[in-house]
N, C-alpha and C positions, 0 to 999 in steps of 0.2 A: 155832125151826128149828135143827137140828144143823149143824155145819160141813160135813159131807159133803153134806147136802141143799142148803146154800147154794152149795157148789161145783158141784153138779150143775145147779142152776138157772142159775148164771152161765155154765156151759158150754153149756146149752141156748139161753140168750139169745144167746151168741156165734155159735152155729151158725145161729140164726134170722137174725141180722143179716147174716151172711155170705151166706146164701141170698137174702135180700132184695137185697143189693148185687149179686149175680150176676144176679138177674132184672132189676134196673134197668139193668145194663150191657147186657144183651141187648136190652131195650126201646129203649135209647138207640142201640144199634148199628143196629137195624132202622130206626128213625126217621131216623138220619143217612144210611144207605144209600139210603133212599127219597128223600131230598132231594139225592142225588148227591154226598154228602160221603164222604171216605175214613174207614175204620175200621181200627184196629190190632188184629190178632188174634194172640194167642200160642197156639201149638198145644198141646203137652203136654211137660212136662219129660222124660218118658221116651220121647219121639219125637224130632223134630228139635230141640225146645227153642228154637225161633226165633219172633220176632214179625215178621209181614209187614204192610206197609201195603197195604190192599186197597181198590180203587175199583170202582164200577160202570163197565164199559168205556165205556158211552155218555156218561159224565160226564168223560172224560179229555180234557184239552187240553194244550198245550205246557207250561203252568205245572205241571200235574200230573206230567208226565214229568220235568221239572226237579226237582221235589220227590223223586220216586222215585230219581233219580240221585244227588242231593246228600244227602238226609236218610235214605234207606234204604241205597242202595249195592249191593244185591244184583242178581239177575237179574230183569229186567222181563218178566213172562210174562202171557199171557191164558189163563185157565182157562175151559173151555167145558163145558156139560153133555154127558152121553153121547148124548142124543138129537140135539142140535145137531151134535156131532162126527160122528155117524153120517150125518146129512144132508149134511155137508160132505165126507164120505168120508175123514175123518182117521184114520190108523192110530196105534197106539202105536209110537213110533219104533224101539224095540228089536225089534219084530216085523217091521218094514218093511224093515230092511236086513240083509244077510247079510255079516257081518264078524266076525273073531275077537273083537273087543272086546265084542260083544253076547252072546257065548256064555255067559258067567257074569256075570250082572248082580246079584249079591248086594248088598243094601243093609243097612246096620246098623239102619235105622229103619223099614223097610217091606219088603213082599214084591216090589214092583215100582215102577217110575217111571211117572209120568203124562205124560212128555214125548211130544209129537207133532211135527209139522212146524214149521219157522220160516217166516214169511211177511212180505212187504211189500205194502202196497196198491199197485196198479198206477200210481197217480198220484204216487207218491213218487219222489224222485231217488235218493239213495244209500240211503235208508230208515233211517238211524241218527240223524238230527237229532231234536231234541225235536218239531219241527213234523211231520216225517215219521212218527215213531213215534206221535204223537198221532193223526194221520190214520188210520194203520193200525189202531190200537186202537179208536178211536171207530167206525170203519166195521165192525170185527169185531162190535161191539155191535149195530150196525144189521143186520148180516147174521144174527146170532143171533136177533134179533127176527123177521126175515123167515122164517128157517127154522122158527121156532116157530109162525108164523101162516099161512104160505102153503104149502099142500100140494104145490105145483108146484116149489118151490125145491129145487135139487139141487146136486150137486158141480160141475156145469158152470157154474152161476150163481156159485158160490164162486170157481171158477178164473177166471172172467171179471173178477173184482174184485181178486183177490189172486194173487201169484206166490210161488213157493218155489224156492230158499231165500231167506230174508229176515232181518230184524233183530228180529222179535217172535216169541218162543217161545210155541208153543201147548201147552196142557196139556189132557188129556182126563180128565174126571171119571169115577169108577167108576159103573157102571150103577145100582147100588143106593145111590149117594151115601154118606151117613154110615153106612149099614148095612154097607157094603163096605169103606170106607176113611175115615180121619179126617185126611187131610192138608189143607193150606191150600187146595188145589184144591177139595176137597169142602166144606170149611167155608165158603169164599167163595160157592160156588154155592148152598149151602143158605141162606146169609144173603140172597143175591139173591132167591131164591124167597120168603122170608119178607117181604122188602121190596117185592115185586111189581116187581122189576127184571128185565131180560132176563138169560138164563142165560149171561152173559159177564162175567167180572170180572178185573181186573188184580191180580196179587200180586207183591210184591217184598220180599225179606228185608231186615231192618234189621241192619246190621253195625256193629261197634264199631271206630273208627279206632285206639284205644289198645291194645286187646287183640288185634286181628286176628281175633276170633271174632264170634259172634252178639251183638247187643246184649242185655243182660240184661232180663228182664221188668220189673224196677224202673225201669231207665233208659228203657225204651220207654214205660212208663206215665207217667213224668215228662215225656217228650217230648209225649205226647198231652195232658197237662194244660196244658203251656205253650202249645200251639197250639190249644187248644179242641177237641180231637178225642176220639173215644171209643176206649177200650181195653177189650177184652173177652177173656176166657179161652176157649180152645177147649172146655174142659170145660163151661162154662156154655152155649155154643151147642149142644153135643152133647146136653146134658140137655134143653134147651128145644125144639130143632128136630127131634127124633127121636121 
């Protein structure tokens, strides 16, 4: 075998190993999500370049909110599928308010924001404590389940349970999901669908205390390894779930 042939074979083996590792990571992420465990998802280096801790909304308790606050540090949001958002009557925030700040909403990493309303569950007090936010988030998961299974559930049912403004930010996924947009909102909802979870997931960016920026993918993967969690690349999810 010539040296060039050997190099080609080595490169092919490396590519195969990388592909196998990506498939394993996606399988592990689906299994973890199905079991109610968080998954770390890095989107894309040429997009936000951030890793989010992502939970099924129905699995969130006060300890999970504490982890998101302390170990992630970004904005704690609940992403909802387009269908559920439509049932809840949720607008895209930039389209719902008329103010000069929304006139030019150019983003460096995307065409638009997925932000919708902020809400609290009506049984919360201030809405900001770990206990209060856990109640709001878990009940959003329950409401998403109801909206998906009960044809009579509507925006009035949603309003009877939640009030706005509140302390949990809602994100509305693109109608075509990953075919339309590849943000953490859509990656999380696609993972939930693959794991047979309700179409409501919590996403929170992992920040770096030392640099003041986003935590690097390497550091995020090390965090996942230390805590027995799954780290997966958005590209692997996109390849598998579309």
